[in-house]
C-alpha positions, 0 to 999 in steps of 0.5 A: 072245558075238556081240561075242567071236566077231566079234572086237570084245571080248577072249576071256575065258580060260575061253571061249577053247577054245570060241570058237576052235573056233567060229571054226575051224568058221566058216572051213569053213562059211557061218554067221552069228552074231547076238544072240537075245533070251531070248524067242526062244531059250526052249528054250536058256534053259530048259535052261541054267537047269536046268544051273545049278539042278542044278549039273551035266550030264545027258543025255536020249536020247528025247523022252519023257524030257524035262521036260514044260516042254521038250516044251511049248516044243518043240511050241510052236516046231514050230507057229510060236507067236511069243514076244512080249516084254513091256516094263514101263512101270511 
């Protein structure tokens, strides 16, 4: 996505509306887009996987409604617990 938003890669037609909206917003506000490893964005990765598992959308209106794993990730992030990436040397 970083390469697409920064114009290094062609925008896939299925993402054109979203990318154009992001680019318009970036002209208005000062923002930077950068790559983040999955371990550094655990909450977004978990929620994305939920969408694929349940093949649809869902909405949470209160913290208490969130799945326990999501609450755990949020609480770990609040206290600044680092996410360490393990590299297998097998």
